[in-house]
C-alpha positions as CSV (number, residue, x, y, z in Angstrom):
1,X,0.0,0.0,0.0
2,X,1.3,3.5,-0.7
3,X,0.5,4.5,2.9
4,X,2.5,1.7,4.6
5,X,5.6,3.8,5.1
6,X,3.6,6.6,6.6
7,X,1.8,4.1,8.9
8,X,5.2,2.7,10.1
9,X,6.7,6.2,10.7
10,X,3.7,7.2,12.7
11,X,4.4,4.3,15.1
12,X,7.7,6.1,15.9
13,X,5.9,9.3,16.8
14,X,3.8,7.8,19.7
15,X,6.4,8.8,22.2
16,X,6.5,12.4,20.9
17,X,3.0,13.0,22.4
18,X,2.5,14.2,26.0
19,X,0.6,11.9,28.3
20,X,-2.6,13.9,28.0
21,X,-2.7,13.5,24.2
22,X,-1.9,9.8,24.5
23,X,-4.7,9.4,27.1
24,X,-7.2,11.0,24.7
25,X,-6.2,8.5,22.0
26,X,-6.4,5.7,24.4
27,X,-9.9,6.7,25.5
28,X,-11.0,6.9,21.9
29,X,-9.5,3.5,21.2
30,X,-11.4,2.2,24.1
31,X,-14.7,3.7,22.8
32,X,-14.1,2.4,19.3
33,X,-13.1,-1.1,20.6
34,X,-16.2,-1.2,22.9
35,X,-18.4,-0.2,20.0
36,X,-16.9,-2.8,17.6
37,X,-17.2,-5.5,20.4
38,X,-20.9,-4.7,21.0
39,X,-21.7,-5.0,17.3
40,X,-19.7,-8.1,16.6
41,X,-21.0,-11.6,16.4
42,X,-19.7,-14.4,18.6
43,X,-17.0,-15.5,16.1
44,X,-15.8,-12.0,15.6
45,X,-15.7,-11.4,19.4
46,X,-13.5,-14.5,19.7
47,X,-11.2,-13.2,17.1
48,X,-11.1,-9.8,18.8
49,X,-10.0,-11.6,22.0
50,X,-7.4,-13.4,20.0
51,X,-6.1,-10.0,18.7
52,X,-5.5,-8.9,22.3
53,X,-3.7,-12.2,23.1
54,X,-1.7,-11.9,19.9
55,X,-0.7,-8.4,20.7
56,X,0.5,-9.7,24.1
57,X,2.7,-12.3,22.3
58,X,0.5,-15.4,22.0
59,X,1.6,-17.0,18.7
60,X,-1.3,-19.4,18.4
61,X,-3.8,-16.5,18.8
62,X,-1.8,-14.6,16.1
63,X,-2.3,-17.5,13.7
64,X,-6.1,-17.5,14.4
65,X,-6.2,-13.7,13.8
66,X,-4.3,-14.0,10.5
67,X,-6.6,-16.8,9.5
68,X,-9.6,-14.6,10.4
69,X,-8.2,-11.9,8.1
70,X,-7.5,-14.4,5.3
71,X,-11.0,-15.9,5.5
72,X,-12.8,-12.6,5.6
73,X,-14.2,-13.2,9.1
74,X,-12.2,-10.0,10.1
75,X,-12.2,-7.1,7.7
76,X,-8.6,-5.7,7.5
77,X,-9.8,-2.2,6.7
78,X,-11.9,-2.1,9.8
79,X,-10.7,-4.6,12.4
80,X,-6.9,-4.1,12.2
81,X,-7.1,-0.8,14.1
82,X,-8.3,-2.9,17.1
83,X,-5.2,-5.0,17.3
84,X,-3.8,-2.6,19.9
85,X,-3.8,1.1,20.7
86,X,-0.6,1.6,18.7
87,X,-2.3,0.3,15.6
88,X,-5.4,2.4,16.3
89,X,-3.2,5.5,16.3
90,X,-1.2,4.5,13.2
91,X,-4.2,3.4,11.1
92,X,-6.4,6.4,11.9
93,X,-3.6,9.0,11.7
94,X,-2.5,7.6,8.3
95,X,-6.1,7.8,7.1
96,X,-6.3,11.5,8.2
97,X,-3.0,12.4,6.6
98,X,-3.9,10.6,3.3
99,X,-7.1,12.6,3.1
100,X,-5.3,15.8,3.8
101,X,-2.7,15.0,1.1
102,X,-5.4,14.2,-1.4
103,X,-7.0,17.6,-1.0
104,X,-3.8,19.6,-1.5
105,X,-4.2,22.4,-4.0
106,X,-7.9,22.9,-4.1
107,X,-9.4,25.5,-1.7
108,X,-12.8,23.9,-2.0
109,X,-11.4,20.4,-1.0
110,X,-9.4,22.0,1.8
111,X,-12.5,23.7,3.1
112,X,-14.4,20.4,3.0
113,X,-11.6,18.7,4.9
114,X,-11.4,21.5,7.5
115,X,-15.2,21.2,8.0
116,X,-14.9,17.4,8.3
117,X,-12.2,17.8,11.0
118,X,-14.3,20.4,12.8
119,X,-17.2,18.0,12.9
120,X,-14.9,15.4,14.5
121,X,-13.9,17.9,17.2
122,X,-17.5,18.7,17.9
123,X,-18.4,15.0,18.1
124,X,-15.6,14.6,20.6
125,X,-16.9,17.5,22.7
126,X,-20.3,15.8,22.8
127,X,-18.7,12.5,23.9
128,X,-19.4,10.7,20.7
129,X,-17.0,8.5,18.8
130,X,-14.6,10.9,17.1
131,X,-11.2,11.3,15.4
132,X,-10.5,14.4,17.5
133,X,-7.9,12.8,19.8
134,X,-6.0,11.4,16.8
135,X,-6.2,14.9,15.2
136,X,-4.8,16.4,18.4
137,X,-2.0,13.8,18.3
138,X,-1.1,14.6,14.7
139,X,-1.1,18.3,15.5
140,X,1.2,17.7,18.5
141,X,3.6,15.5,16.5
142,X,3.7,17.7,13.4
143,X,4.2,20.9,15.5
144,X,6.7,19.3,17.9
145,X,10.4,19.2,18.0
146,X,10.7,15.4,17.6
147,X,11.7,15.0,21.3
148,X,10.3,12.1,23.3
149,X,7.6,13.2,25.7
150,X,6.6,9.8,26.9
151,X,8.5,6.7,27.7
152,X,5.7,4.3,26.6
153,X,4.2,3.3,23.3
154,X,0.4,3.4,23.3
155,X,0.3,-0.4,23.1
156,X,2.3,-0.6,26.3
157,X,-0.2,1.4,28.3
158,X,-1.7,-1.0,30.8
159,X,-4.6,1.3,31.9
160,X,-6.5,0.9,28.6
161,X,-5.5,-2.8,28.1
162,X,-6.9,-3.6,31.6
163,X,-10.3,-2.2,30.7
164,X,-10.5,-4.0,27.3
165,X,-9.5,-7.3,28.9
166,X,-12.3,-6.9,31.4
167,X,-14.9,-6.4,28.7
168,X,-13.8,-9.3,26.6
169,X,-13.5,-11.9,29.4
């Protein structure tokens, strides 16, 4: 995919965000994960549990998840973001950057993108599922100095993982 390099680079930016920005992304990941879990059938829920186990290093669970993607039981474009909080950040931030790049040059397209991002901020303010925390993370990283502001990657934050493991057990 043409966005793979951007996705992988974004993983390296996770530590460039202060804790409050990371926390916002983690909360949004939790909301998105909860929503996906509540809409999933039993087979998909089992595979989502396997994603968590695979993310923690379980090789057999990873095989089941990969088989789930291969068989179509898991939709890569949708479910991969739930693999862990780091993937949630990289997948959603890559999508936002790709959309921004696609509108470069046209003031009408830029205005539409600006309005779409404004709507995300408003949804976040209302407590609805929103890309606002990811947008804030991107802004922080793009305007930052490149210095580490956190010692932990999003996928190593136990506070969010604990909540998710409670839901899925």
